[in-house]
N, C-alpha and C positions, 0 to 999 in steps of 0.2 A: 500433523499430517503423517499418516502411517507410511507414506511412500518416500518421505524425505529423510535421508540418512546424512547426518552432518559429520564431516571429516574433522576430527580433532587433531589437525596437523600442527601441533605446537610442541614446544621444547620441554615442557615440564608437566608433571602430574597436577601440580597446584593450578596451573593455568588451564589445563584440560578440565579439571573438576569445576572451576569457576564458570567456564563456558558451558559445561553441561548443565550446571544448576540454572544458568540464565536462559538456556534454550529448551529445558525439559518442558514437555507439554505441547510444544510445537514440532519437535523432532520426533520422527518415528524410530530413531535409533542413532547410535554414534559409531563412527568408523575409527578404529585405531590402526595406524599405519606403522611403517618401519621406523620413522623418526621417534615417535613417542614411545613405542614398544622397546626400542633399543636403549633409550634414555632411562625408562622407568621399569621395564620388565612386566611380568605377569600381574604385579600388584595393582596397576592402573586398570587392568581388565576386571579383576576381582572387585575393586572399588565401585565400578560402574554397575557390574552385575548385581552387587549387593543392594544397590539403589533401585533395582528393578529395571534397569535400562537394557535394551537390546543392543548387543555389541557385535559389530562386524569387524572381525580381526583380518585386516588386509595386509597379509604378509607374503602373499603370492608364492606359496611353496613350489619349488621346482628342483627336484633331486631324484635319486633312484627311488623306486616304489616303496621300499621298506622304510627309508628315511622320512619320506613324505607321510607315510602312514603313521609313524611315531609322532611326527609333528602335529598332525591333525588330531590324533588321539589326545595329545597334551592340550591342544586348543579346546577340544570337547570337554575335557576335565575342568577347564576354567569356567565353563558355563557360557561360552560364546554362542550367539544366535546364528552367526554366519561366518564361514571361513572360506578362503579361496586358495586355488592352486593354479599353475599355468597349464592351459590346455596343451601347449606344445610339448609337455612332458609325456604325452601319449596315453593311450587307452589303459594300459596296465597300471600306470601311476595313478590315473584318475580313479579307477576302480578300487585301488588300494586305499586312497583317501576316503572314498565313499564308505567302504567297509569299516574302516577304522572309526569313523564318526559314529556309525550306527552301533557297532559293537561296544564302544566306550560308553555311549549313552545308555544302552540296554543294561549294562552292568550296574548302573546306578539308578535305573528307572527313570531317567531323564528323557526329554525330547531331544533327538539328535539335531545338531546344528545343520543348517543348509550348507551344502558344499557346492561352490560354484567355481567356474573356471575362467581365467583371464584369457581373452582371445588375442587381440593386438592392442598394445598400449595406445592410449589416446594421444600420446606425444609423438607417435609414429605416423608418417605419411608414406606415399608410394615410394618416394626416393629413399627414405630410411629403411623401409622394408626391403628394397632392392639391395641395399648394402649388406643385408644379412643373408642374401643368396636367393630370396624368393623371387621368382620370375626370371631367373637366369637360366637359359637353356644349356649353356656350356660354361662351367666354372673350372679353371685349372685346379687340379688336386694337389699339385706340387710345383715347385719351381726348379725342376731338374733340367737335364739336357742343356746345361750351360746358361740357363736363364738366371740372371742376378736377382737379388732380393728387390732392388729398386724397380727393375723391369717387371717383376712379378706383381708388385703393388700397382704399377702403372696399368698392367693388363686388367687386374681386378677393378680398378677405378673406371677404366673405359667400358668394361663389361657392365658395370653397375650403371654407368651413364646411359648406355644404349638401352638397358632395361627400363630406366626411368623415362626415357623418351617414348618407349613403346607402350608402357603400362602406366595409366593414370591411376586415380584413386579406385578404379575398378578392381585393381589387383589387391588392394586392401580389403575391399568388400568381399571378394572371393575367399581370401584367407580367413577373414573373420567368420564367414558363414560356414566354411569348411571345419573350422575348429569348434564352432558352436554345435554342429551336427555330431562331431566326434564326442564332445562332452555329453550330449544327450544320449548317444549310444552307450556311453560308459555309465549311465545311470545317475549322472549329476543333476542337481536341482536347477541349474541355470548357468548363466555366463555373465561376465563383465565385458561390455562392449560400448563403444562410443554411440551417442544418440543417432549418428548418421547411418548406422547399420541396423538399428533397432527394428525398423519395419520389415526388412528382409529376414531377419532372424525370426521374428514373430510369425511371418508367413511360412517359413520352413520348419520351425520347431513347435508350433502350436501355442495355444493360449495359456497352458499350465506351466510352461517353461519360464523360469524367472530370468528377467533381463535387468541387470543392474548397470545403470549408465552414469559414469562420471562425465567430466567435461561440460558441466552445466554452467551457463553464463546468463546474464540478464536478471530480470526480476527487480530491477532498481538498485541492485547491489553492484558496487564497483570493485573490480579486482585490482589490488594494489601490488606493485612490484612485478617481478618477472612472471610471465605466463607462458609455460612451455607446452600447453595443450594445443594440439593441432586440429582435432576433429571435435568441434563443440557445437552446442545448440542451446536454445533457451529451455527453461524448465517446461513451459507450456508445450513447446514443439516436441520435446522428448516424451512427455506423457501422451501426447496425441499420437505419436509414432508407435506407442505400445510398450514403453518402459514400465517395468514392475516397480522398480525403485530408482530414485535419482540420488546421486551422491554429490553433495555440494560442500566445498571447503572454503577456499579463499574469498569467494564473493560474500560469504557470511562472516567467517571468523576474522577477516581482515577489515571488515566494515567498521565505521565509527560506532555504529549501534547494531551489533550482531543480531539481536532479536528482531529489530525492525527490518533488517535485511532478509532474515529468514521468513518473516511474515509476508514480505513482498514476493519472495519465491513461491510460497504456499498460495498466495492470491493468484499469481500467474498460472500456476499448475492447476488450480481449481477451475479457472475459466476454461482451460483446455478440456478438463474432464466433463464439463457441463455442455460443451459444444456438441 
């Protein structure tokens, strides 16, 4: 299934390659994230690219524009199919990433990788978003005027609690859509967003804008161990909502039979496409 990207969130290249070999033909591509890339480095990307796989390098670059541009250029040189940055890095940073991908590919006559932006992590809900300052109308800039460190923390905690009481998941949706529109304005190819926000992004950003949705559950696969995803949806519902690609990790790679779990996800997504 072209739309299914399987996250190779494992500890070693050997395990990742075995998984890729067993899932090739059913997966539309493979995602390499921070854990595997930190353990194995660029060689695991090259190994999959050499096998003809589409590789989504999920390192969520977020730094000053020049640093991000250099990182994206390095990713493009590896032959990745897709790479991401954080939309919260701003317009200039995202444009630098886009330009670096295109210029690097042009020098070698290759197709540039898709550059997409992370909006709000799927592990975040309205309460966590409020902790970072989103939705707070008044946040103390310092703890001067005799305010102690303890009382300053207490003030921030109370402010965050008030914001959480006032703002439900609507605040998450608003922030996701805002960042998606910023990414579109920067000329990026799409965004990463939870399946719960997919329909609204599709409405605001149009049919050609890629929406990559992690946080996929269901399909007959069982997630084993800790699950820190907050905003999730089944594969079928995500596709029906307008997702371009779905990213599935633990429900497949932690299953007793990863290929059977992947096939169940594909079957469920296929039913949604045919509806």
